[in-house]
N, C-alpha and C positions, 0 to 999 in steps of 0.2 A: 372565295369571294365573301366580303363582309355583308351581312344581311342589312337591307335598307330599312328593316324594322328593328330599331334599337331603342334603348332607354333614352339616350341623348337626343335622337331625332324626334321621338314622341314628346319628350319633355319640352323641347324648343318649340315644337308645333303647338303644344298646349299653351305655352307662354305667349306666342304670337297671337293666337286666336283669343286669348284672354284680354290682351291689349285692344284688339279690335272690337270685342264685346263691350268693354268699358267705354270706348270712344263712341259706339253706336248708341249706347245708353245715355251718354252725355248729350247726344244729338237728339234724344227722344225718338230714335228709330227702333221701335220694339222688336220688329220682325228680324232685322239684322242683328240686333242684340241676341235674340233667342238662337239664330243660326250659330253665331260664333261662340256663344257660351256653351251650347251643346257639344260643339266639335272640341272645344277646350277640355271640357270634363271628360269627354270620351277619350281624348288622347292622353290625358294625365291619368285616367284609370288604367288604360292600357299599358303606360309606363310602369305603373305600380305592379302590374302582373308581370311584366318582362323581367323585373327585378328578382321575382321568385323563380320563374323559369319561362323562357319564350314559348314553350308548348302551351302555356295557358292562354295564348292567343288564337289557338286553333279552334275551328269549328267542329263539332261532332256531327258530321253529315256523310260519312262514308268515304270521303276523299282524303288521301293521306299526304298530298304533295306538300302542304304547309307544315304538316306534323313532322315530315322527314326533314324539311329544311330547318325548322326551328330546333330540332333535336340534334342538328349537326350531322345527320347521316348522309346528306348530300351536299356537295359543294356549291352548286348553282341554284339560286332561288327559282321558283317557278315563274313562268312567263307572266302569270296573272296573280298578283298578290291579293289574297283575301282572308281577312281576319275577322274575328267576331264583332258584333255591333255594340253600341253603347250599352244597351240594356243587358246584354250577356256579361260584359265586362264588369258592370255595377253589381249584377247578381253574384258573380264569383267573388268579388271583393266584400260583399255582405256575408257570404259564407265564411270568409276569413276574418270577419269582425273588424273590417277596415272602415266600412261605411254603415250607417244606421239600418237596421233591418226592419221590415214590416212587423207589426202594423204601426210603428212610430210614425208621427206626422212628418218628421224630417225625410223618411223614405218616400212617403207619398208625394211630398213636394219636389224631390229630386226626380221621381218618375214623371211627374207633370211637366218638369222642364224638359226632359228628353222627349216626351210625347209632343209637346208643343214644337220643339225643334224640328221633329219629323213632319209634323203638320204643316209648319210654315214652309218647309223645303218642297212639299208636294202640293199643297192647297192654298197656303197663305192663312193668316190668322188676323183677327181684329179684336180690339178691346180685351186684350189678355191680362191676366194678373201679372204684376211686376215680380220677377224671379231674381232680381239682383242679389238679395240676401241669400237665397238658396244656392245660387251660383258661387258666391264668394265663401260661403260656409263649407260647401263641398270641396272646393279647391283647397281651403285651409286644412281640412282633414286629410286630404290627399298629400299635400306638401309635407305635413308633419310626418306621415307615414313613410314617404320616400326620403325624408330627412333633408329637404331643400328649404333654403331660406326664403321666407315670404318677400322680403324687400327685393331680392334678386329676381324673383319671379314677377312681381307687379311693377317694379321700377318706379316710374313717375306717378303711378296710380296707388303706391303703397299707403299714403296718408288717407286717401279716400277709402280704401278697403278697411283700414283701421276704424274709421268712422262707422262703417256699415256693421262691422263685427262687435262694436263697443256694446256691451250689455248694460252699461251704467247709463247711457243716454236714452232718453225716451224717444218716442217715434218722431215727434215734431222737431226735436233737437236734431236727430239723425238727418231728417229730411232737409232742413236748413243747411246743415253743415255739407251735406252731400251736394246740394245745388251750388253752394258757393265754390266747392272744390271742382265741380264740373265746369262752371262758368270761368273759373281761373284757367282751366286746362283749355277750353275753347279759345280764350282770349290769347293765350300764348301760342297756340297752334296757328291761329289765324294771322298773327303778326310775327311769325318765326322768321320771316325774310327781311324784317327791318334791320338796320345797322345795330351793332352791339350797343346796348345800354339804352336804346330807344323805347324798348318795351318797359323797362324799370321806370324810365323818365315819365312815360305816359301814365303808369300805374300811380306814381307819386302825384302827378298833376291832377288825376281824377280824384284822388282822395284829398286834395287841398280844398279848403273852404273858400267859397266865392267862385267856384268853377261855373262857367256859363257855357252851355252847349249852344253854339251859334247856328250850326247847320249839320244835318246828317243825311248823306246820300248813299246810294248802293255800293260806291267804291271809296268813299272818304267821308270823314267827319271833321268838322271845324270846332275847336274849343277855344275858349278864352278865359284866362285865369291870371291872377297875380303870381309872380314867382321871382326869386332872386337869382 
């Protein structure tokens, strides 16, 4: 029987939670962002370990069910799948020189992201530091290590991630470009059910000189503008 813990499944899970994290950040929901970002990093870290050997996902706690399963010694997986947590996976990748090691600031920032993820899951968190840069930089390192394409992983968020990772732009430039990309994503998501071409037509109309917003309500907005 094929193991339910494979590189493809872990990678696809990391990809899905990364998208959810970016959407939550665009909506300024920091708690949901931290939860999804932490899960995405954890699954991608585990995917990197699986490529070396599945036994690297086993906990060293005296129980050998998962060890036997990952080593291929038994055909059936255990009834309860239990693998290492995010911190252990990250620690093992640090020993392999895949992720930054302590006392580097990048290592402390990544630990902070995981700790906050755990804190949000159990207690909730308020007024936390923005970890979007830490999240995207960590994913970038892991994607390079497992030789996966950034565009294929981030899909519609690829340009936004490029803005975040761009070392040439200063902080203000990054913030403005990030907010513009996020607003564009929210706009397209909100009006995704409109007929084909309607969103592009509205975007063009909004950019026209002479646009007048006549009325804005909870379910509709009325614009007036000159057009050909």
